[in-house]
C-alpha positions in Angstrom: 11.4 -33.4 10.0 13.4 -30.9 8.1 12.0 -27.6 6.9 12.7 -25.4 3.9 11.3 -22.2 2.4 9.0 -22.6 -0.5 10.4 -21.3 -3.7 7.4 -19.6 -5.1 8.7 -19.4 -8.6 9.2 -23.1 -9.0 7.1 -24.7 -11.6 6.5 -28.5 -12.1 9.5 -29.9 -14.1 7.2 -31.4 -16.7 5.6 -28.0 -17.5 7.3 -25.7 -20.0 6.9 -22.0 -19.2 7.0 -19.6 -22.1 6.2 -15.9 -22.6 2.6 -17.0 -23.6 1.9 -17.1 -19.9 3.0 -13.5 -19.5 1.1 -12.6 -22.6 -2.2 -14.1 -21.2 -1.6 -12.4 -17.8 -1.1 -8.9 -19.4 -4.2 -9.3 -21.6 -6.2 -10.4 -18.6 -5.1 -7.4 -16.6 -5.8 -5.1 -19.5 -9.3 -6.5 -19.7 -9.9 -6.0 -16.0 -8.7 -2.4 -16.4 -11.2 -1.7 -19.3 -14.0 -3.5 -17.3 -13.3 -1.2 -14.3 -13.1 1.8 -16.5 -16.6 1.0 -17.9 -17.9 0.5 -14.3 -16.4 3.8 -13.2 -18.0 5.7 -16.2 -21.4 4.2 -15.2 -21.1 5.0 -11.5 -18.8 8.0 -11.4 -21.5 10.5 -12.0 -24.2 8.8 -10.0 -25.5 10.1 -6.6 -25.3 8.2 -3.3 -26.4 4.9 -4.9 -23.4 4.8 -7.2 -20.8 6.0 -4.7 -19.6 2.6 -3.6 -19.5 1.3 -7.2 -17.3 4.3 -8.1 -14.9 3.6 -5.2 -14.7 -0.2 -6.3 -14.1 0.8 -9.8 -11.2 3.1 -8.9 -9.8 0.4 -6.7 -10.0 -2.1 -9.6 -8.4 0.4 -11.9 -5.5 0.9 -9.5 -5.1 -2.8 -9.0 -4.8 -3.7 -12.7 -2.6 -0.7 -13.4 -0.2 -1.8 -10.7 -0.1 -5.3 -12.0 0.5 -4.2 -15.6 3.2 -1.7 -14.6 4.9 -4.3 -12.3 5.0 -6.9 -15.0 6.4 -4.4 -17.5 9.2 -3.8 -15.0 10.0 -7.4 -14.2 9.7 -8.9 -17.6 10.9 -5.9 -19.7 13.5 -7.9 -21.6 10.6 -9.9 -23.2 8.7 -6.7 -24.2 9.1 -4.0 -26.7 11.5 -1.7 -24.8 10.1 1.6 -26.1 6.5 0.7 -25.5 7.2 -0.7 -22.0 9.3 2.4 -20.9 6.6 4.7 -22.2 3.7 2.8 -20.4 5.2 2.2 -17.0 5.4 5.8 -15.7 2.0 6.6 -17.0 0.5 3.6 -15.2 2.4 4.6 -12.0 1.0 8.1 -12.3 -2.6 6.8 -12.7 -2.3 4.4 -9.8 -0.8 7.0 -7.5 -3.3 9.6 -8.4 -6.3 7.4 -7.9 -5.0 6.1 -4.6 -4.5 9.4 -2.8 -8.2 10.0 -1.8 -8.5 6.6 -0.2 -5.1 7.1 1.5 -6.2 10.3 3.2 -9.6 8.9 4.2 -7.9 5.8 5.8 -5.2 8.0 7.5 -7.8 10.2 9.1 -9.8 7.2 10.3 -6.7 5.5 11.8 -5.6 8.7 13.6 -9.0 9.5 15.0 -9.5 6.0 16.3 -6.0 6.0 17.8 -6.8 9.3 19.6 -10.1 7.8 20.8 -8.2 4.8 22.1 -5.4 6.8 23.8 -7.7 9.3 25.5 -10.7 7.1 26.3 -13.0 10.0 25.3 -15.8 9.8 22.8 -15.7 13.4 21.6 -14.3 13.0 18.1 -16.0 13.3 14.7 -18.8 10.8 14.0 -16.9 8.8 11.3 -14.3 7.9 13.8 -16.6 6.5 16.5 -17.5 3.2 15.1 -19.2 0.4 17.0 -15.9 -1.4 17.3 -14.1 1.6 18.6 -16.8 2.2 21.3 -16.7 -1.4 22.3 -12.9 -1.3 22.6 -12.7 2.0 24.5 -12.4 2.3 28.2 -15.7 3.1 29.9 -14.1 6.3 31.4 -10.9 8.2 31.0 -8.2 7.1 33.4 -6.8 9.8 35.7 -3.4 9.8 34.0 -5.1 10.5 30.7 -6.5 13.8 31.8 -4.0 16.0 30.0 -4.3 14.0 26.9 -8.1 14.1 26.9 -8.0 17.9 27.2 -6.2 18.3 23.9 -7.4 15.2 22.0 -10.6 16.7 20.8 -8.9 19.7 19.3 -6.2 17.6 17.9 -8.9 15.4 16.3 -10.6 18.4 14.9 -7.3 19.8 13.5 -6.5 16.4 11.8 -10.0 16.2 10.4 -9.7 19.7 8.8 -6.3 19.1 7.4 -6.9 15.5 6.1 -10.4 16.2 4.8 -9.1 19.2 2.8 -6.3 16.9 1.4 -8.8 14.3 0.6 -11.1 16.7 -1.2 -8.2 18.0 -3.3 -7.2 14.4 -4.1 -10.7 13.7 -5.2 -10.8 16.7 -7.5 -7.3 15.8 -8.9 -8.5 12.2 -9.6 -11.6 13.4 -11.5 -9.5 15.8 -13.5 -6.9 13.0 -14.3 -9.7 10.6 -15.5 -11.0 13.3 -17.8 -7.6 14.3 -19.2 -6.1 13.6 -22.5 -3.2 11.9 -20.7 -5.6 9.3 -19.2 -7.3 8.7 -22.4 -4.0 8.0 -24.0 -3.2 5.4 -21.3 -6.6 3.9 -21.7 -6.2 3.6 -25.4 -2.9 1.8 -25.0 -4.3 -0.5 -22.5 -7.2 -1.3 -24.9 -4.6 -2.3 -27.5 -2.8 -4.4 -24.9 -6.1 -6.4 -24.2 -5.8 -7.9 -27.7 -2.1 -7.5 -28.6 1.0 -7.7 -26.4 4.1 -6.3 -27.9 6.5 -9.1 -27.2 10.0 -9.1 -28.6 10.7 -11.7 -31.5 12.8 -13.9 -29.1 10.1 -13.9 -26.4 8.1 -16.7 -28.0 10.8 -19.2 -27.0 12.0 -17.6 -23.8 11.3 -18.9 -20.4 10.2 -15.9 -18.1 10.9 -17.9 -15.0 14.5 -16.6 -14.6 13.2 -13.0 -14.6 10.7 -13.8 -11.9 13.4 -15.5 -9.9 15.5 -12.3 -10.3 12.6 -10.4 -8.8 12.5 -12.8 -5.9 16.3 -12.4 -5.4 16.0 -8.6 -5.3 13.4 -8.9 -2.6 15.5 -11.4 -0.7 18.6 -9.1 -0.9 16.5 -6.1 0.3 15.1 -8.0 3.3 18.6 -9.1 4.2 19.7 -5.5 4.4 16.9 -4.6 6.8 17.7 -4.1 10.5 15.7 -7.1 11.6 17.6 -7.4 14.8 16.3 -3.9 15.8 12.9 -4.9 14.6 13.1 -7.8 17.1 13.0 -5.4 20.0 9.7 -4.2 21.3 10.9 -0.6 21.6 13.2 1.2 19.2 14.0 4.5 20.7 15.7 5.7 17.5 12.4 5.6 15.8 11.2 8.6 17.9 14.2 10.8 17.5 12.8 12.7 14.5 9.3 12.7 15.8 8.2 16.3 16.1 11.4 17.9 14.8 11.0 21.0 12.6 12.0 19.1 9.4 9.0 17.7 7.5 11.2 15.0 5.7 10.1 11.4 5.9 11.5 9.3 8.7 15.0 8.1 7.8 14.3 4.6 9.0 11.2 4.0 6.8 12.6 4.1 3.3 14.2 0.7 3.2 11.0 -0.9 4.5 8.9 0.9 2.0 11.3 -0.4 -0.7 10.8 -3.9 0.5 7.1 -3.5 0.3 7.4 -2.5 -3.3 9.7 -5.4 -4.1 7.4 -7.8 -2.4 4.5 -6.6 -4.5 6.6 -7.0 -7.7 7.5 -10.6 -6.6 3.8 -11.3 -6.0 2.9 -10.0 -9.5 5.7 -12.1 -11.1 4.3 -15.2 -9.4 0.8 -14.4 -10.7 2.1 -14.0 -14.2 3.7 -17.4 -14.3 0.6 -19.3 -13.3 -2.3 -19.1 -15.7 -4.5 -21.1 -13.3 -3.6 -18.9 -10.3 -0.5 -18.8 -8.2 -0.4 -21.1 -5.2 -0.9 -19.3 -1.9 2.3 -18.6 0.1 1.1 -17.9 3.6 4.4 -16.3 4.5 4.2 -13.8 1.7 0.6 -12.9 2.5 1.5 -12.3 6.2 4.6 -10.4 5.3 2.7 -8.2 2.8 0.0 -7.4 5.4 2.7 -6.4 8.0 4.3 -4.1 5.5 0.9 -2.5 4.6 0.4 -1.8 8.3 4.0 -0.4 8.5 3.3 2.0 5.6 -0.1 3.1 7.1 1.3 3.7 10.6 4.4 5.6 9.3 2.2 7.9 7.2 -0.2 8.4 10.0 2.7 9.3 12.3 3.9 11.8 9.6 0.5 13.4 9.5 0.4 13.7 13.3 3.8 15.3 13.3 2.8 17.7 10.5 -0.3 18.7 12.3 1.8 19.4 15.5 3.8 21.9 13.4 0.7 24.0 12.9 1.4 27.5 14.1 -0.2 28.8 17.3 -1.9 25.6 18.5 -2.6 25.2 22.2 0.0 23.3 24.2 -2.6 20.6 25.2 -3.3 20.0 21.4 0.4 19.7 20.6 0.8 17.3 23.6 -2.0 15.1 22.2 -0.5 15.1 18.8 2.9 14.2 20.2 1.5 11.2 22.1 -0.4 10.2 18.9 2.8 10.4 16.9 4.6 8.2 19.4 1.7 5.7 19.3 1.9 5.4 15.6 5.7 5.0 15.6 5.1 2.1 18.1 2.7 0.7 15.5 5.5 1.0 13.0 7.8 -1.0 15.2 5.0 -3.6 15.9 4.6 -4.0 12.1 8.3 -4.5 11.6 8.4 -7.2 14.3 5.4 -8.9 12.6 7.2 -8.8 9.3 10.2 -10.3 10.8 8.2 -13.2 12.2 6.4 -13.8 9.0 9.5 -13.7 6.8 11.5 -16.0 8.9 8.7 -18.6 9.3 9.3 -21.8 7.4 6.3 -22.7 5.2 6.9 -26.1 3.9 7.6 -29.3 5.9 9.8 -31.8 4.1 9.9 -35.4 5.4 
C-alpha cells in the first residue's frame, strides 16, 4: 500500500473556489472579533466572577485578529492593497499586546513546575504546586539533588518576582491599549469588515487556491531548511553553548523554528479560508503545530531562566539552580524539535 502526503489545499475538482470564500471567512472572523469585544467590555470591569470571561474574551480577540491579519498577508493580491497594508500591523500590534500577560503567566508556571520536578522539593509558590505536580514529584529529594534543592526555592522566588512584575506591567499595557484611540480605530475598521470586504475588482473571478498553495510552499521550503538531522539526536550540545552567557540576545538556533511556526499558522489560516464548511483535519499539521508551540514555550522559558541567572549578587546555589533549569528547558526545546520532525515526516493518507 503506497502512501503520500495529503495536500491540504486540494479542493474537489467539481467545486469552483472564488474569492467569495475568502470574503465569507474574513466577515466571519470580523464578527467573532466584535463578539469578543462586546464580551470583554461586559466582563473586563467585573470582579472575580468576570475574570475568566475577560480572559476568554481577550483570547478570542487575539484569535480572530491573528486570522484576519494572516489572511490579509496570504491573500493580499485579492484585497485593496492600501487597506490591507494599513490593517495588518495594527492587528499584529493588538494580538501581541493582548498575548503578553498570558505568556508571562504560562512561563512562570512552566518554570516553577520544572524546578519542582528537578529538585523534588515542594517549597515553591502555591500557584506552581498543583495536584498534578505533587502526584508527579518524587516523595523525597534524592541525595544528588541536594545542591539543587538548596537554591531552587530562592530561584523560584526570584522568577516569581520578575515574571509577576512583567505580567502586571503587561496587564496594564493591555488595558491601556484597549482604551486607546489606536484600538478604537482598529475596532472601527473591523466593524466595517464584518459587512464589507474591500476586494479588488478582479477578485470576484479569481481562484484564491494558488495563493494558499504558495503559503504551503513557503512553509515546506522553511521546513526543508531546518536542521532536522540535528533534531533527530536526543542531545544537541550546541543548544547549550549560549546558555548563561552575558549576552541577552535570543538563542541563535531558535529563529528558524519560530519562523516555521509562523508559516505553519499562516498555512492553517489559508486552509480555513478556502473551506466555508470547515477545513478537514490534518493530523500531521495539528501535531506539528503543537510541537512548535512547545518549542516556543520552552525556548522562552529557558531565556527567562538565563535572564534571572544574570541578576546581580545572587547566591551561587541560586545561580546553580537557574543554570540547571535553563539546561532542562533547552532539553525540552530539543524534545519539541524531535517531536516536530516525527510529526512532519509522518505520512497521513494511505493510497491503495
